[in-house]
C-alpha distance (Angstrom), angle and dihedral (degrees) to the residues before:
residue distance angle dihedral
M1 . . .
D2 3.77 . .
G3 3.77 126.2 .
E4 3.78 116.7 -49.7
P5 3.80 123.5 -125.7
D6 3.80 117.4 -104.3
V7 3.80 92.0 -124.3
P8 3.82 118.2 34.4
T9 3.77 124.0 -145.4
A10 3.81 110.1 -91.7
I11 3.81 117.8 -114.0
A12 3.80 115.7 -154.9
V13 3.81 131.5 -175.4
T14 3.79 134.6 -163.5
S15 3.81 97.7 -124.1
A16 3.79 137.6 24.5
D17 3.82 93.8 -120.1
L18 3.82 89.1 66.5
V19 3.82 89.0 67.3
L20 3.81 109.4 91.3
P21 3.81 120.9 -169.8
P22 3.83 112.0 -86.5
T23 3.79 118.7 -94.9
D24 3.81 92.1 -135.0
Q25 3.79 141.8 -4.2
Q26 3.80 92.4 -85.2
T27 3.83 97.5 55.9
P28 3.82 107.0 103.3
N29 3.77 122.8 -137.6
A30 3.79 123.9 -108.9
A31 3.78 126.8 -115.5
V32 3.81 113.0 -119.0
L33 3.80 115.1 -141.1
P34 3.83 110.7 -149.2
A35 3.80 119.7 -123.9
P36 3.82 116.5 -98.5
G37 3.81 91.7 -108.7
S38 3.79 92.2 58.7
Q39 3.81 100.9 44.1
P40 3.82 133.5 42.1
L41 3.79 117.2 -120.0
A42 3.80 92.6 -114.3
S43 3.82 90.9 55.9
A44 3.81 91.4 48.2
V45 3.80 90.2 52.8
A46 3.80 91.9 48.1
D47 3.82 93.0 48.7
L48 3.79 93.2 50.7
Q49 3.79 90.8 46.2
L50 3.81 88.4 55.8
L51 3.80 90.3 52.7
L52 3.80 90.5 50.5
D53 3.79 91.8 48.4
R54 3.79 91.5 50.8
Y55 3.81 102.2 38.7
G56 3.80 105.9 20.0
H57 3.81 94.8 -135.3
V58 3.81 133.6 40.7
I59 3.81 126.9 -158.2
V60 3.80 112.7 -163.0
V61 3.81 115.0 -159.0
C62 3.79 116.3 -160.1
P63 3.82 132.7 164.5
S64 3.79 119.0 -114.3
S65 3.81 86.7 -118.0
V66 3.81 91.8 63.0
P67 3.84 111.0 132.8
T68 3.78 114.7 -95.5
P69 3.84 94.1 -117.2
T70 3.80 89.7 55.8
E71 3.79 92.6 51.2
Q72 3.80 91.1 46.0
R73 3.80 89.8 50.7
L74 3.81 91.6 53.3
H75 3.79 92.6 51.7
A76 3.82 91.5 44.9
V77 3.80 92.9 51.9
R78 3.78 92.8 48.0
S79 3.80 90.4 48.4
L80 3.80 93.7 48.7
L81 3.79 91.4 49.6
E82 3.81 89.4 48.5
S83 3.78 86.9 -145.4
D84 3.79 128.8 153.3
R85 3.81 88.9 -169.9
I86 3.83 95.4 80.8
A87 3.81 118.0 87.2
L88 3.81 120.8 -165.0
V89 3.81 107.6 -154.5
K90 3.80 111.4 -168.0
S91 3.80 114.7 -160.8
E92 3.81 124.1 -152.9
L93 3.81 89.7 -164.6
P94 3.82 121.0 106.7
P95 3.82 114.7 -93.2
L96 3.83 96.4 -92.1
G97 3.81 90.8 46.2
T98 3.81 89.0 50.2
A99 3.82 89.3 52.5
V100 3.82 89.3 52.4
L101 3.81 90.4 49.4
A102 3.81 91.1 50.2
R103 3.81 90.1 52.1
Q104 3.80 91.7 50.4
L105 3.81 89.8 52.2
R106 3.81 88.0 49.6
Q107 3.81 88.0 54.5
L108 3.81 92.5 49.1
S109 3.81 93.3 45.5
I110 3.82 91.4 77.7
C111 3.81 93.7 50.3
D112 3.80 130.4 91.5
F113 3.81 93.0 -86.1
S114 3.77 126.1 117.6
P115 3.84 117.8 -119.4
G116 3.80 89.8 -106.6
V117 3.79 92.7 56.4
V118 3.82 92.2 47.7
A119 3.81 91.8 50.5
S120 3.80 95.2 46.9
A121 3.82 91.2 44.2
A122 3.81 88.6 72.3
R123 3.80 91.8 79.1
L124 3.81 91.3 50.1
L125 3.80 95.3 47.1
A126 3.82 92.5 49.2
H127 3.82 88.3 68.2
Y128 3.80 89.2 62.8
I129 3.80 97.4 50.0
Y130 3.81 112.3 92.0
A131 3.80 100.0 -157.2
G132 3.77 121.9 -177.8
A133 3.79 147.6 123.6
V134 3.77 144.6 -138.4
L135 3.81 105.8 -118.6
G136 3.78 131.8 -164.1
S137 3.79 88.9 -151.2
V138 3.80 138.4 13.1
A139 3.80 93.9 -170.1
K140 3.82 91.7 110.3
L141 3.80 98.9 30.2
D142 3.81 108.4 123.3
R143 3.81 103.4 156.1
V144 3.82 96.1 70.7
P145 3.84 123.7 47.4
V146 3.82 108.7 -98.0
S147 3.79 124.6 -177.0
L148 3.80 121.3 -129.3
K149 3.80 88.7 -113.2
S150 3.81 91.4 55.4
H151 3.80 90.6 46.5
L152 3.80 89.7 54.9
K153 3.80 91.6 47.2
G154 3.78 87.9 50.4
W155 3.79 89.2 70.6
M156 3.83 92.5 55.7
P157 3.83 114.5 106.1
G158 3.79 112.6 -108.8
A159 3.82 96.0 12.8
Q160 3.81 115.8 142.7
F161 3.78 130.0 -169.5
A162 3.79 133.6 -164.9
V163 3.79 107.3 -143.3
L164 3.79 126.5 -173.6
A165 3.80 114.7 -162.8
G166 3.78 96.8 -174.6
P167 2.93 162.3 76.4
V168 3.85 82.4 -6.7
P169 3.84 117.2 5.9
Q170 3.81 113.6 -119.5
L171 3.80 135.5 168.1
V172 3.80 127.2 -164.8
K173 3.80 127.2 178.7
L174 3.77 106.0 -135.3
G175 3.76 120.4 -127.7
P176 3.82 141.9 110.4
G177 3.79 109.8 -29.9
A178 3.81 94.5 5.1
E179 3.81 113.0 151.9
P180 3.83 115.9 -133.7
P181 3.80 117.6 -119.2
A182 3.80 114.0 -81.3
G183 3.79 108.1 -87.0
P184 3.79 141.0 -164.5
E185 3.79 122.0 -54.6
F186 3.79 92.1 -145.5
A187 3.79 135.7 66.7
T188 3.81 114.6 -77.2
Q189 3.76 144.2 164.0
L190 3.79 123.6 -133.0
V191 3.80 128.0 -129.4
L192 3.80 113.5 -159.2
A193 3.82 129.4 -165.1
R194 3.79 119.5 -175.1
G195 3.78 124.1 -144.5
Q196 3.80 126.9 173.3
L197 3.81 95.9 -54.7
Q198 3.79 116.8 100.8
T199 3.80 107.9 -142.3
D200 3.80 138.6 119.2
W201 3.81 93.2 -164.2
P202 3.84 94.6 119.5
I203 3.81 89.9 57.5
S204 3.81 101.1 33.7
A205 3.82 99.7 40.0
L206 3.80 112.3 10.8
A207 3.80 101.3 43.8
P208 3.84 95.4 54.3
R209 3.82 92.9 47.0
W210 3.80 91.5 48.2
Q211 3.82 91.5 44.6
V212 3.79 90.9 -125.3
Q213 3.80 111.6 -171.5
G214 3.80 98.0 -155.4
V215 3.81 142.1 1.0
Q216 3.80 126.4 -140.1
E217 3.80 124.0 -173.9
A218 3.80 122.9 -144.3
P219 3.81 136.0 174.9
L220 3.79 114.9 -85.7
P221 3.83 110.4 -101.5
A222 3.79 112.9 -113.8
D223 3.82 92.0 -122.5
S224 3.83 94.9 52.6
P225 3.85 98.7 89.7
G226 3.80 90.1 51.4
W227 3.81 92.9 46.2
W228 3.82 93.6 49.8
G229 3.81 96.2 36.8
T230 3.80 95.3 -120.8
G231 3.77 141.7 59.0
R232 3.80 90.2 -142.5
L233 3.78 95.9 90.4
V234 3.78 148.4 105.5
E235 3.81 110.1 -145.3
F236 3.80 122.4 -153.2
A237 3.80 139.9 178.5
A238 3.82 127.0 -168.9
H239 3.78 112.3 -154.6
L240 3.80 147.8 162.0
P241 3.82 106.1 -92.4
D242 3.81 100.6 179.3
L243 3.80 114.8 95.9
A244 3.81 91.2 -155.7
V245 3.82 90.4 58.7
L246 3.80 92.4 45.4
H247 3.79 90.1 49.3
Q248 3.80 93.0 50.2
L249 3.81 91.5 46.3
V250 3.81 93.0 53.9
S251 3.81 92.4 40.5
S252 3.81 90.8 55.3
V253 3.81 92.0 66.2
R254 3.78 120.5 86.3
R255 3.79 114.4 -110.0
E256 3.77 122.8 -131.5
T257 3.79 136.2 -177.5
C258 3.79 119.2 -117.5
H259 3.80 109.1 -115.6
W260 3.80 90.2 -147.1
C261 3.83 109.4 43.0
R262 3.85 97.9 11.7
M263 3.80 92.9 -126.9
E264 3.79 117.6 145.6
L265 3.82 115.0 -108.7
I266 3.78 146.2 171.3
G267 3.78 124.9 -144.0
D268 3.78 124.2 19.6
R269 3.81 102.9 -54.1
C270 3.80 136.7 52.5
G271 3.78 113.7 -112.9
F272 3.81 92.9 -146.9
C273 3.80 107.8 41.4
S274 3.85 97.8 15.8
A275 3.79 91.8 -130.6
P276 3.83 111.2 155.0
L277 3.76 120.5 -119.9
P278 3.81 110.3 -105.5
T279 3.80 112.4 -105.1
P280 3.81 108.7 -99.9
P281 3.81 121.1 -129.4
A282 3.80 114.8 -83.2
D283 3.82 93.6 -105.8
T284 3.80 95.5 55.1
G285 3.77 131.4 66.5
T286 3.75 142.9 173.1
R287 3.76 126.3 -109.5
A288 3.77 105.3 -104.4
G289 3.77 116.4 -134.8
G290 3.78 97.7 160.3
R291 3.81 97.4 96.2
A292 3.77 101.6 32.2
L293 3.78 100.6 119.4
T294 3.78 120.4 106.6
S295 3.76 133.6 -176.8
G296 3.78 112.1 -53.2
G297 3.81 94.5 29.2
R298 3.82 96.4 -82.7
V299 3.77 122.3 150.0
P300 3.82 115.0 -151.9
């Protein structure tokens, strides 16, 4: 990697349980933005202004399940500051997967990437996070496609399901001979967060089949029971832990300039203003880096 900037882009999150321990001594922490009910609007504006003054740009990572008042507060603060240096990155991943994504952006924030590239990299990195859970019931699960038959089985005492929310939704009823959901074809580590369900299946069965190279346990995010429809769960997320691999993955994608706010970006949408990249002429294309990983975590 080339020289690192003196001041990295700030990464902020909407709750403290989205801040996972750093992967190394260089990974910076994330700023936690208090919920609207615990902080006046004027204080929220002042705090974000301090982050802008110190870091120049702020990328706020929040799950799609974030409460409406929290999302409204974020937009209000950005509007009051009249700043185009605040990116609101909304993640469709489950809460633990969103925490993993936020940590990966923290890792990338100290690299030789512009703030626009770091913000737009979130959509790319989400495709490499295998986020799921073991559930004691799928009766109230509405964020992953569930068949009527599985819904009915979800009411049966003792039934357990392995559910993968992304990158490709999958659902498997656990039992003798049950195959785990299809996993990554590259080297990963697994983050595990235990709810009220007593099971070691992610460690005893899933990790060996997915060739996981290490397991880290974390507290269960407060929003996880609501996201999964039950508190009887063990949430997990397999991810790329190596900064060198993350850096090469992001570097492999062609960079563009947003036609609206002029920020640098990768992919098809600006991470700061959300403007889509204009469709190129039919005889031109971009160099795809979004599916470059192969077995063992190598990037060609």
